[in-house]
DSSP file (Angstrom, degrees, kcal/mol; ACC not computed):
  #  RESIDUE AA STRUCTURE BP1 BP2  ACC     N-H-->O    O-->H-N    N-H-->O    O-->H-N    TCO  KAPPA ALPHA  PHI   PSI    X-CA   Y-CA   Z-CA
    1    1 A M              0   0    0      0, 0.0     2,-0.1     0, 0.0     0, 0.0   0.000 360.0 360.0 360.0  82.7  115.6   47.9   63.3
    2    2 A P        +     0   0    0      0, 0.0     4,-0.3     0, 0.0     3,-0.2  -0.450 360.0  41.4 -76.2 156.3  116.1   51.1   61.4
    3    3 A G  S  > S-     0   0    0      1,-0.2     4,-1.8     2,-0.1     3,-0.2  -0.297 102.3 -48.1 101.7-180.0  117.4   50.9   57.8
    4    4 A L  H  > S+     0   0    0      1,-0.2     4,-2.6     2,-0.2    -1,-0.2   0.837 128.6  50.7 -60.4 -49.5  117.0   49.0   54.7
    5    5 A I  H  > S+     0   0    0      1,-0.2     4,-1.9     2,-0.2    -1,-0.2   0.875 109.8  51.8 -60.8 -41.1  117.2   45.5   56.2
    6    6 A G  H  > S+     0   0    0     -4,-0.3     4,-2.1    -3,-0.2    -2,-0.2   0.898 109.3  49.2 -65.0 -43.2  114.7   46.3   58.8
    7    7 A Y  H  X S+     0   0    0     -4,-1.8     4,-2.7     2,-0.2     5,-0.2   0.901 110.3  50.8 -62.9 -42.8  112.2   47.6   56.2
    8    8 A A  H  X S+     0   0    0     -4,-2.6     4,-1.4     2,-0.2    -2,-0.2   0.879 109.8  49.7 -65.5 -36.7  112.7   44.5   54.1
    9    9 A I  H  X S+     0   0    0     -4,-1.9     4,-2.2     2,-0.2    -1,-0.2   0.879 110.6  50.7 -63.1 -42.9  112.0   42.3   57.1
   10   10 A L  H  X S+     0   0    0     -4,-2.1     4,-1.9     1,-0.2    -2,-0.2   0.908 112.9  46.4 -66.4 -44.5  108.8   44.3   57.9
   11   11 A F  H  X S+     0   0    0     -4,-2.7     4,-2.0     2,-0.2    -1,-0.2   0.791 109.9  54.4 -70.5 -27.9  107.5   43.9   54.3
   12   12 A L  H  X S+     0   0    0     -4,-1.4     4,-2.0    -5,-0.2    -2,-0.2   0.887 110.5  44.0 -69.1 -36.9  108.4   40.3   54.3
   13   13 A I  H  X S+     0   0    0     -4,-2.2     4,-2.7     2,-0.2    -2,-0.2   0.868 112.8  52.9 -68.6 -37.7  106.3   39.7   57.4
   14   14 A L  H  X S+     0   0    0     -4,-1.9     4,-2.3     2,-0.2    -2,-0.2   0.887 109.6  49.1 -60.5 -43.9  103.6   41.8   55.9
   15   15 A A  H  X S+     0   0    0     -4,-2.0     4,-2.3     2,-0.2    -2,-0.2   0.921 111.8  49.2 -61.8 -46.0  103.6   39.7   52.7
   16   16 A L  H  X S+     0   0    0     -4,-2.0     4,-2.6     1,-0.2     5,-0.2   0.965 113.2  44.2 -65.5 -51.7  103.4   36.5   54.7
   17   17 A V  H  X S+     0   0    0     -4,-2.7     4,-1.9     1,-0.2    -1,-0.2   0.911 115.6  50.1 -61.8 -39.2  100.5   37.6   56.9
   18   18 A A  H  X>S+     0   0    0     -4,-2.3     5,-2.7     1,-0.2     4,-0.6   0.907 110.7  49.4 -56.5 -44.5   98.7   39.0   53.7
   19   19 A Y  H ><5S+     0   0    0     -4,-2.3     3,-1.0     1,-0.2    -2,-0.2   0.913 112.2  47.1 -73.4 -40.0   99.2   35.7   51.9
   20   20 A V  H 3<5S+     0   0    0     -4,-2.6    -1,-0.2     1,-0.3    -2,-0.2   0.873 110.2  53.3 -69.2 -32.2   97.8   33.7   54.9
   21   21 A L  H 3<5S-     0   0    0     -4,-1.9    -1,-0.3    -5,-0.2    -2,-0.2   0.521 122.8-108.9 -83.9  -8.0   94.8   36.1   55.1
   22   22 A G  T <<5S+     0   0    0     -3,-1.0     2,-1.4    -4,-0.6    -3,-0.2   0.496  80.4 128.7 102.9   6.2   94.1   35.4   51.4
   23   23 A A     >< +     0   0    0     -5,-2.7     4,-2.1     1,-0.2     3,-0.3  -0.604  25.2 164.7 -93.3  76.6   95.2   38.9   50.0
   24   24 A K  H  >  +     0   0    0     -2,-1.4     4,-2.1     1,-0.2    -1,-0.2   0.767  68.9  55.7 -73.1 -25.3   97.6   37.6   47.4
   25   25 A G  H  > S+     0   0    0      2,-0.2     4,-1.9    -3,-0.2    -1,-0.2   0.882 109.9  44.6 -70.3 -37.2   97.8   40.8   45.5
   26   26 A I  H  > S+     0   0    0     -3,-0.3     4,-2.5     2,-0.2    -2,-0.2   0.893 112.8  55.1 -58.0 -47.0   99.0   42.7   48.6
   27   27 A A  H  X S+     0   0    0     -4,-2.1     4,-2.0     2,-0.2    -2,-0.2   0.867 107.4  47.8 -62.7 -44.0  101.3   39.8   49.4
   28   28 A G  H  X S+     0   0    0     -4,-2.1     4,-2.1     2,-0.2    -1,-0.2   0.949 112.4  48.5 -63.9 -51.7  103.0   40.0   46.0
   29   29 A F  H  X S+     0   0    0     -4,-1.9     4,-1.9     1,-0.2    -2,-0.2   0.880 111.8  49.4 -55.7 -40.2  103.5   43.8   46.2
   30   30 A S  H  X S+     0   0    0     -4,-2.5     4,-2.3     1,-0.2    -1,-0.2   0.905 111.0  49.4 -71.9 -34.8  104.9   43.5   49.6
   31   31 A M  H  X S+     0   0    0     -4,-2.0     4,-2.3     2,-0.2    -2,-0.2   0.841 110.0  51.9 -69.3 -30.6  107.4   40.7   48.5
   32   32 A T  H  X S+     0   0    0     -4,-2.1     4,-2.4     2,-0.2    -1,-0.2   0.922 111.4  46.3 -73.6 -37.4  108.4   42.8   45.5
   33   33 A I  H  X S+     0   0    0     -4,-1.9     4,-2.4     2,-0.2    -2,-0.2   0.956 114.5  48.5 -69.1 -47.1  109.2   45.8   47.8
   34   34 A A  H  X S+     0   0    0     -4,-2.3     4,-2.0     1,-0.2    -2,-0.2   0.905 111.6  50.3 -58.3 -40.8  111.1   43.5   50.3
   35   35 A K  H  X S+     0   0    0     -4,-2.3     4,-2.6     1,-0.2    -1,-0.2   0.948 111.8  46.4 -67.8 -40.9  113.1   42.0   47.4
   36   36 A W  H  X S+     0   0    0     -4,-2.4     4,-3.1     1,-0.2    -2,-0.2   0.930 111.2  52.4 -68.9 -39.9  114.1   45.4   46.0
   37   37 A L  H  X S+     0   0    0     -4,-2.4     4,-2.0     2,-0.2    -1,-0.2   0.897 110.5  48.2 -55.6 -43.0  115.1   46.7   49.5
   38   38 A V  H  X S+     0   0    0     -4,-2.0     4,-2.8     2,-0.2    -2,-0.2   0.909 112.2  49.2 -61.5 -46.1  117.3   43.6   49.9
   39   39 A I  H  X S+     0   0    0     -4,-2.6     4,-2.0     1,-0.2    -2,-0.2   0.900 112.7  46.4 -64.2 -43.1  118.9   44.2   46.5
   40   40 A I  H  X S+     0   0    0     -4,-3.1     4,-2.6    -5,-0.2    -1,-0.2   0.874 111.8  52.8 -67.7 -33.7  119.5   47.8   47.2
   41   41 A F  H  X S+     0   0    0     -4,-2.0     4,-2.1     2,-0.2    -2,-0.2   0.929 109.9  48.3 -59.0 -50.7  121.0   46.9   50.8
   42   42 A I  H  X S+     0   0    0     -4,-2.8     4,-2.1     1,-0.2    -1,-0.2   0.872 112.0  49.2 -69.8 -34.4  123.4   44.4   49.2
   43   43 A I  H  X S+     0   0    0     -4,-2.0     4,-2.9    -5,-0.2     5,-0.2   0.979 113.3  45.3 -54.2 -57.1  124.5   46.9   46.6
   44   44 A L  H  X S+     0   0    0     -4,-2.6     4,-2.2     1,-0.2    -2,-0.2   0.786 110.6  54.0 -65.5 -26.8  125.1   49.6   49.0
   45   45 A A  H  X S+     0   0    0     -4,-2.1     4,-2.3    -5,-0.2    -1,-0.2   0.898 110.5  47.9 -72.8 -37.1  126.9   47.1   51.3
   46   46 A I  H  X S+     0   0    0     -4,-2.1     4,-2.3     2,-0.2     5,-0.3   0.982 111.6  49.4 -63.6 -56.0  129.3   46.1   48.4
   47   47 A I  H  X S+     0   0    0     -4,-2.9     4,-1.5     1,-0.2    -1,-0.2   0.911 112.7  46.8 -55.8 -41.4  130.0   49.6   47.6
   48   48 A A  H  < S+     0   0    0     -4,-2.2    -1,-0.2    -5,-0.2    -2,-0.2   0.874 111.4  52.2 -67.9 -28.4  130.7   50.5   51.3
   49   49 A F  H  < S+     0   0    0     -4,-2.3    -2,-0.2    -3,-0.3    -1,-0.2   0.837 109.8  48.0 -75.9 -30.3  132.9   47.5   51.6
   50   50 A L  H  <        0   0    0     -4,-2.3    -1,-0.2     1,-0.2    -2,-0.2   0.703 360.0 360.0 -77.3 -21.2  134.9   48.5   48.5
   51   51 A L     <        0   0    0     -4,-1.5    -1,-0.2    -5,-0.3    -2,-0.2   0.514 360.0 360.0 -89.0 360.0  135.4   52.1   49.6
């Protein structure tokens, strides 16, 4: 799964695993990265759709 959405899913899974293992700091950081990747993906998708 190349691309932004693939990386967002990867960081989401990493965050869930880190949360289950008790590393809440890493889980929060991974969720932040995943959130920003999804936001960037949506913005780029809208721009590509409009062009």
